[in-house]
C-alpha positions in Angstrom: 0.0 0.0 0.0 3.0 2.3 0.3 3.9 2.1 -3.4 2.1 5.4 -4.1 4.6 7.2 -1.9 7.8 6.3 -3.8 8.1 9.5 -5.8 11.0 11.9 -5.0 8.8 14.8 -4.0 7.9 13.2 -0.6 11.0 11.1 0.3 12.6 12.6 3.4 15.6 10.3 2.9 16.6 12.2 -0.2 17.8 15.2 1.9 21.4 14.1 1.8 21.4 13.7 -2.0 19.6 17.1 -2.3 22.3 18.7 -0.2 25.0 17.3 -2.4 23.2 18.6 -5.4 23.0 22.1 -3.9 26.7 22.1 -3.0 27.6 21.0 -6.6 25.4 23.8 -7.9 27.0 26.5 -5.8 30.5 25.3 -6.5 29.8 25.2 -10.3 28.2 28.7 -10.1 31.2 30.2 -8.3 33.7 28.6 -10.6 31.9 29.8 -13.7 31.6 33.3 -12.2 35.4 33.4 -11.6 36.1 32.3 -15.1 33.9 35.1 -16.5 35.1 37.7 -14.1 36.3 40.0 -16.9 33.0 39.9 -18.8 30.8 41.5 -16.1 28.0 39.0 -16.9 27.8 36.8 -13.9 28.2 37.4 -10.1 29.1 34.4 -8.0 27.8 33.4 -4.6 30.7 35.0 -2.8 30.2 38.4 -4.6 26.4 38.2 -3.9 26.9 37.4 -0.2 29.3 40.3 0.1 26.8 42.7 -1.6 24.0 41.5 0.6 26.0 42.1 3.7 26.9 45.6 2.6 23.4 46.5 1.5 21.4 44.5 4.1 19.4 47.4 5.3 18.3 48.4 1.7 17.5 44.8 0.8 15.6 44.2 4.0 13.3 47.2 3.5 12.6 46.2 -0.1 12.0 42.6 0.7 9.6 43.5 3.5 7.5 45.7 1.2 7.4 43.1 -1.6 6.7 40.2 0.8 3.8 42.0 2.4 2.1 42.7 -1.0 2.8 39.2 -2.3 1.4 37.6 0.9 -1.7 39.7 0.7 -2.2 38.9 -3.0 -1.5 35.2 -2.3 -4.2 35.0 0.4 -6.8 36.9 -1.6 -6.1 35.1 -4.9 -6.3 31.6 -3.3 -9.4 32.4 -1.3 -11.0 33.6 -4.6 -9.9 30.3 -6.3 -11.4 28.1 -3.5 -14.7 30.1 -3.6 -15.0 29.9 -7.4 -14.2 26.2 -7.3 -16.9 25.6 -4.6 -19.5 27.6 -6.6 -18.7 25.6 -9.8 -19.1 22.3 -8.0 -22.2 23.1 -6.0 -23.9 24.7 -9.0 -22.6 22.7 -12.0 -24.4 24.9 -14.6 -22.3 27.8 -13.6 -19.0 26.0 -14.0 -18.4 26.9 -17.6 -19.3 30.6 -17.0 -17.2 30.8 -13.8 -14.1 29.2 -15.3 -14.5 31.0 -18.6 -14.6 34.5 -17.0 -11.8 33.5 -14.6 -9.7 32.4 -17.5 -10.3 35.7 -19.4 -9.2 37.7 -16.3 -6.2 35.5 -15.8 -5.2 36.0 -19.5 -5.0 39.7 -19.1 -1.3 40.5 -19.6 0.3 41.9 -16.4 2.5 44.1 -18.5 -0.5 46.1 -19.6 -2.8 45.8 -16.6 -0.1 47.1 -14.3 0.0 50.6 -15.7 -3.8 50.7 -15.9 -4.1 49.6 -12.2 -1.5 52.2 -11.3 -3.7 54.9 -12.8 -6.8 53.6 -11.0 -5.2 53.1 -7.6 -2.7 55.8 -7.7 0.3 55.7 -5.2 0.3 52.8 -2.8 0.2 49.1 -2.7 -3.0 48.5 -4.5 -1.6 47.5 -7.9 1.0 45.2 -6.4 -1.6 43.3 -4.3 -4.1 43.0 -7.2 -1.5 41.8 -9.6 -0.2 39.2 -7.1 -3.8 38.0 -6.6 -4.3 37.8 -10.4 -1.1 35.9 -10.8 -2.1 33.1 -8.4 -5.8 32.5 -8.3 -6.0 30.6 -11.6 -3.0 28.5 -10.9 -4.8 27.2 -7.8 -8.3 27.1 -9.4 -7.5 24.6 -12.2 -5.7 22.0 -10.1 -8.4 22.3 -7.4 -11.2 21.7 -9.9 -9.3 18.6 -11.2 -9.0 17.4 -7.6 -12.6 18.0 -6.8 -13.6 15.8 -9.7 -11.2 13.1 -8.7 -13.7 11.5 -6.3 -14.5 7.7 -6.5 -18.0 7.1 -7.8 -18.7 4.7 -4.9 -18.1 7.5 -2.4 -20.5 9.8 -4.3 -23.1 7.0 -4.4 -22.8 6.5 -0.7 -23.5 10.2 0.0 -26.5 10.1 -2.3 -27.9 7.0 -0.7 -28.1 8.9 2.6 -30.2 11.6 0.8 -27.5 14.3 1.1 -27.0 16.9 -1.6 -24.2 18.6 -3.5 -23.0 20.6 -0.5 -22.5 17.5 1.7 -20.7 15.8 -1.2 -18.4 18.8 -1.5 -17.6 19.0 2.2 -17.3 15.3 3.1 -15.9 13.8 -0.2 -14.6 16.2 -2.8 -12.6 18.5 -0.5 -10.8 15.5 1.0 -9.7 14.0 -2.3 -8.8 17.4 -3.7 -6.2 18.3 -1.1 -3.2 16.9 -3.0 -4.2 19.0 -6.0 -4.8 22.1 -3.8 -1.3 21.8 -2.4 0.2 21.4 -5.9 -1.6 24.6 -6.9 -0.4 26.5 -3.8 3.2 25.4 -4.5 3.0 26.8 -8.0 1.2 29.9 -6.8 3.9 30.9 -4.2 6.5 32.1 -6.8 3.7 33.6 -9.0 2.6 35.8 -6.1 6.1 37.2 -5.8 6.2 37.8 -9.5 2.9 39.7 -9.5 4.0 41.9 -6.7 7.2 42.8 -8.4 5.5 43.5 -11.7 3.2 45.9 -9.8 6.3 47.6 -8.3 7.6 48.2 -11.8 4.7 50.5 -12.5 5.7 53.3 -10.1 5.9 51.9 -6.6 8.1 53.7 -4.0 9.9 50.7 -2.6 10.3 46.9 -3.2 12.4 44.4 -5.0 10.8 45.4 -8.3 11.9 49.0 -7.8 15.5 47.9 -7.1 15.4 45.7 -10.2 14.6 48.7 -12.4 17.4 50.6 -10.7 19.9 47.7 -11.3 18.9 47.3 -14.9 19.3 50.9 -15.7 22.6 51.2 -13.9 23.9 47.9 -15.4 24.8 46.8 -11.8 25.6 43.1 -12.2 26.1 42.3 -8.5 22.8 44.0 -7.6 20.9 42.2 -10.3 22.2 38.8 -9.3 21.6 39.6 -5.6 18.0 40.5 -6.2 17.5 37.4 -8.2 19.0 35.3 -5.5 16.9 36.9 -2.7 13.7 36.4 -4.8 14.7 32.8 -5.5 15.4 32.0 -1.8 12.1 33.4 -0.7 10.1 31.5 -3.4 12.0 28.3 -2.7 11.3 28.6 1.0 7.6 29.2 0.4 7.5 26.2 -2.0 9.3 23.9 0.5 7.1 25.2 3.3 3.9 24.4 1.5 5.4 21.0 0.5 6.2 20.2 4.2 2.7 21.1 5.2 1.3 18.8 2.5 3.4 15.9 3.8 2.0 16.5 7.3 -1.6 16.6 6.1 -1.7 14.1 3.3 -1.3 10.7 4.9 -3.9 8.6 3.0 -3.2 6.8 -0.2 -5.1 8.1 -3.3 -8.4 6.3 -3.9 -9.1 4.0 -6.9 -11.1 5.9 -9.5 -13.4 3.7 -11.5 -15.6 5.8 -13.7 -17.6 4.5 -16.7 -16.7 6.0 -20.1 -18.6 9.1 -20.9 -21.6 8.5 -23.1 -21.3 9.9 -26.6 -23.6 12.9 -27.3 -25.7 13.1 -30.4 -23.8 14.7 -33.3 -23.6 18.4 -33.0 -24.8 18.5 -29.4 -21.3 19.0 -27.9 -20.5 21.8 -30.4 -23.7 23.6 -29.6 -23.0 23.4 -25.9 -19.5 24.8 -26.3 -20.9 27.6 -28.5 -23.5 28.4 -26.0 -20.9 28.4 -23.2 -18.6 30.7 -25.2 -21.5 33.1 -25.8 -22.4 33.1 -22.1 -18.7 33.8 -21.2 -18.5 36.6 -23.7 -21.7 38.3 -22.4 -20.5 38.0 -18.8 -17.1 39.5 -19.7 -18.7 42.4 -21.6 -21.1 43.1 -18.7 -18.3 43.1 -16.2 -16.2 45.3 -18.4 -18.9 47.9 -19.0 -20.2 47.6 -15.4 -16.8 47.8 -13.8 -16.0 51.1 -15.6 -19.4 52.6 -14.7 -19.5 51.4 -11.1 -16.0 52.7 -10.4 -16.7 56.0 -12.2 -13.4 55.7 -14.0 -12.1 58.5 -16.2 -12.8 57.7 -19.9 -9.4 59.1 -20.8 -7.8 55.9 -19.7 -10.7 53.6 -19.0 -11.8 52.3 -22.4 -14.8 50.1 -23.0 -15.5 47.5 -25.7 -16.9 50.1 -28.0 -13.6 52.0 -27.9 -11.6 48.9 -28.7 -13.9 48.1 -31.7 -13.5 51.7 -32.9 -9.7 51.5 -32.6 -9.6 48.2 -34.6 -12.4 48.7 -37.1 -14.0 52.1 -37.6 -11.4 54.7 -36.9 -9.6 56.3 -39.8 -6.3 54.7 -38.8 -7.8 51.3 -37.9 -6.0 49.6 -40.8 -2.6 50.9 -39.7 -3.4 49.8 -36.1 -4.4 46.3 -37.3 -1.2 46.0 -39.3 0.9 47.1 -36.3 -0.8 44.6 -34.1 -0.4 41.8 -36.6 3.3 42.4 -37.0 3.9 42.5 -33.3 1.9 39.4 -32.7 3.8 37.5 -35.4 7.1 38.4 -33.7 5.7 37.2 -30.4 4.2 33.9 -31.6 7.4 32.8 -33.4 9.1 32.8 -30.0 6.2 31.8 -27.8 5.2 28.5 -29.4 8.7 26.8 -29.3 9.2 27.9 -25.7 5.8 26.6 -24.6 6.2 23.2 -26.2 9.7 22.8 -25.0 8.7 23.7 -21.4 5.9 21.2 -21.4 8.0 18.4 -22.9 10.9 18.9 -20.5 8.7 19.3 -17.5 6.7 16.1 -18.1 9.9 14.2 -19.1 11.7 15.2 -16.0 8.8 14.2 -13.8 8.8 10.7 -15.4 12.6 10.5 -15.1 12.5 11.5 -11.4 9.9 8.8 -10.7 12.4 6.2 -12.0 15.7 7.7 -10.8 15.3 9.3 -7.3 19.0 10.0 -7.1 18.8 12.2 -10.2 15.8 13.9 -8.7 17.7 14.8 -5.5 20.4 16.5 -7.5 18.3 18.2 -10.2 15.2 19.3 -8.2 17.0 22.1 -6.4 18.1 23.6 -9.7 14.6 23.1 -11.1 13.0 24.8 -8.2 15.5 27.7 -8.4 15.0 28.2 -12.1 11.3 28.7 -11.8 11.4 30.5 -8.5 13.4 33.4 -9.9 10.7 35.9 -10.9 10.7 36.6 -14.6 11.3 40.3 -14.1 14.7 39.5 -12.5 15.4 36.5 -14.8 15.0 38.4 -18.0 18.0 40.7 -17.5 20.2 37.8 -16.4 19.4 35.7 -19.4 19.9 38.6 -21.7 23.3 39.1 -20.2 24.2 35.5 -20.8 22.4 34.6 -24.0 21.8 38.0 -25.7 18.7 39.7 -26.9 17.9 37.2 -29.6 15.5 34.3 -30.0 17.5 31.9 -27.8 17.1 33.9 -24.7 13.4 34.6 -25.1 12.6 30.9 -25.9 14.6 29.8 -22.9 12.7 32.1 -20.6 9.4 31.0 -21.9 10.4 27.4 -21.5 11.5 28.0 -17.9 8.2 29.7 -17.1 6.3 26.7 -18.4 8.7 24.0 -17.2 8.3 24.2 -13.4 4.5 24.3 -13.1 4.4 21.3 -15.5 7.0 19.4 -13.4 5.2 20.0 -10.1 1.8 19.1 -11.5 3.1 15.9 -13.2 4.9 14.8 -10.0 1.7 15.2 -8.1 -0.2 13.4 -10.9 2.2 10.5 -10.8 1.7 10.2 -7.1 -2.1 9.7 -7.7 -1.5 6.1 -8.9 -3.6 4.1 -6.5 -1.6 1.9 -4.1 -4.0 -1.0 -4.5 -3.4 -1.1 -8.2 0.4 -0.8 -7.7 0.3 -3.7 -5.3 -1.4 -5.8 -7.9 1.3 -5.0 -10.4 3.9 -5.8 -7.8 2.3 -9.2 -7.1 2.8 -10.1 -10.8 6.4 -8.9 -10.7 5.9 -6.0 -13.0 8.9 -3.8 -13.8 9.2 -0.1 -12.9 8.7 0.7 -16.6 5.5 -1.4 -16.9 4.1 0.3 -13.8 5.0 3.6 -15.2 3.4 3.1 -18.6 0.2 1.3 -17.4 -0.5 3.1 -14.1 1.5 6.2 -13.4 1.3 8.0 -16.7 -2.5 7.5 -17.1 -2.9 8.8 -13.5 -0.7 11.8 -14.4 -2.6 12.8 -17.5 -5.3 15.0 -15.8 -2.5 16.9 -14.0 -0.5 17.3 -17.2 -3.3 18.8 -19.1 -4.2 21.1 -16.2 -0.6 22.3 -16.3 -0.7 22.7 -20.1 -3.8 24.8 -19.9 -2.3 27.0 -17.1 0.9 27.3 -19.1 -0.8 29.1 -22.0 -1.3 32.4 -20.1 2.0 31.9 -18.2 3.9 31.6 -21.5 2.2 34.7 -22.8 3.2 36.5 -19.6 6.8 35.3 -19.9 7.2 36.4 -23.5 5.6 39.8 -23.1 7.7 40.6 -20.0 10.9 39.6 -21.8 9.9 41.8 -24.8 9.0 44.6 -22.5 12.3 44.5 -20.5 14.9 43.3 -23.0 14.2 42.5 -26.7 12.4 45.6 -27.9 10.2 43.5 -30.2 6.7 41.9 -30.2 3.5 42.6 -28.4 5.2 43.2 -25.0 7.2 46.2 -26.4 4.0 47.5 -28.1 2.2 47.5 -24.8 5.0 49.3 -23.0 5.2 51.9 -25.7 1.5 52.5 -25.6 1.5 52.9 -21.9 4.5 55.3 -22.0 2.8 57.7 -24.4 -0.7 57.3 -22.7 -2.2 55.8 -25.9 -4.9 54.0 -23.9 -7.0 53.1 -27.0 -4.1 51.0 -28.3 -3.2 49.6 -24.9 -6.7 48.4 -24.2 -6.9 47.0 -27.7 -3.7 45.0 -27.2 -5.0 43.7 -23.8 -8.2 42.5 -25.5 -6.3 40.9 -28.3 -3.8 39.1 -26.1 -6.5 37.9 -23.7 -8.6 36.6 -26.6 -5.7 34.7 -28.2 -4.7 33.3 -24.8 -8.2 32.1 -24.2 -8.3 30.5 -27.7 -5.0 28.7 -27.0 -6.4 27.5 -23.7 -9.5 26.2 -25.5 -7.3 24.4 -28.1 -5.5 22.5 -25.3 -8.8 21.8 -23.7 -10.1 20.2 -26.9 -7.1 17.8 -27.0 -7.5 17.1 -23.3 -11.2 16.1 -23.7 -10.3 13.5 -26.4 -7.5 12.0 -24.3 -9.3 12.0 -20.9 -12.4 10.5 -22.4 -10.5 7.3 -22.5 -8.0 7.5 -19.6 -9.8 9.7 -17.0 -13.5 9.9 -17.8 -14.3 11.1 -14.2 -12.7 14.4 -15.1 -15.3 15.0 -17.8 -18.3 14.4 -15.6 
């Protein structure tokens, strides 16, 4: 019955191997920094430690400000995710609308929403907290919904036999089986909250790690840039490990066996009509919230543009054709770099999760590096990668892949752990090899988590590529948003936001279509 626990993410005995991996990483980093000392590209651990000691007061003040905003956004965003998931499960008809609107909001590019929020909130911490909440709520919502649906049908039948309703089912069954997925989402959300807070600080905050990052980039201060990245990484890693430790304390039961009948085929055209109706409902809800939000808050029409303003900018204005051409060119520059990075991040993340399940020694050495790569907020990673790889396609694709890789790795590791212990015991009794157990049990159990990560990675990849374009490359849709904000061209800025959110939602829907076809065979309970 303990076979389900043999993945590296939960083995306390791997601590010695992990420590060796960390030491090798630090020694290699220091050696490389010393070999590149004359290039002013890389600061080693010794230089960073010296800088942090000299500037400890400055770094402490900045870290305190950023952590406060990130924590507030983390709590607000995750409470919103739990509430939305509960509403969607208790009232199933609302699920498509709830998740659709939540997706559109999550797809709003932080690079563009940051300046808009700064205008709305003015000075203070409002934009940082809101952006931190926006960065985390969806990364928790999707795994949580997957977990809430991962309940054995026998448990659900037992609740119904006692005459209890959906609320009792949610409290007594679904919440219990969803905890592993919730913790996976929280682990992914911890670095995202720090990223959101720092992006908010980029828009005109008075203090914080984001403010210091801007200063380091403009002054080409290599030691300061690497010190900021190191501090942000350590905070994110500690949050990740802390949530993982809490999960190990709470999650002591083996995953249940899920036996769900294949989903009945719908009459031809019925599924398409349902999807079309859901899309229309989401569109109407978004438009109502868009118009209603501007009216309810009494926002100045100079910077608060409604759907009619976006349509005029793209279709009816005298320069609409030039605007569309500009957007098309920028979007083409972005997609050329976005798609390879997205696919590479998914492939490497899923591949590493499978490899770690077979070779725990490799996991102990590589996992610290994997956590560190994703935990560095993209706003501090971008200058570092540009220093090392230049401003070309290689650096941008690498950053997008890193942004996608870690959530995929975490989700797949948790998915592999959902292989039921009873089934693994049956395979063990027949002398099945590790590869046979992997192919026939673990990978099918991982598929829901993999597709959840693939869907979440679409907006994450868009965020990564636009941030890199904004900060480093000077190309693509991210640079166009930054330029529009700098000259107060809010018609163009809102148009870009609407376009990016729409394309992100379409990419999400495309992944969802593939997911439906695969899970109909391997995990039909997820389609119930």
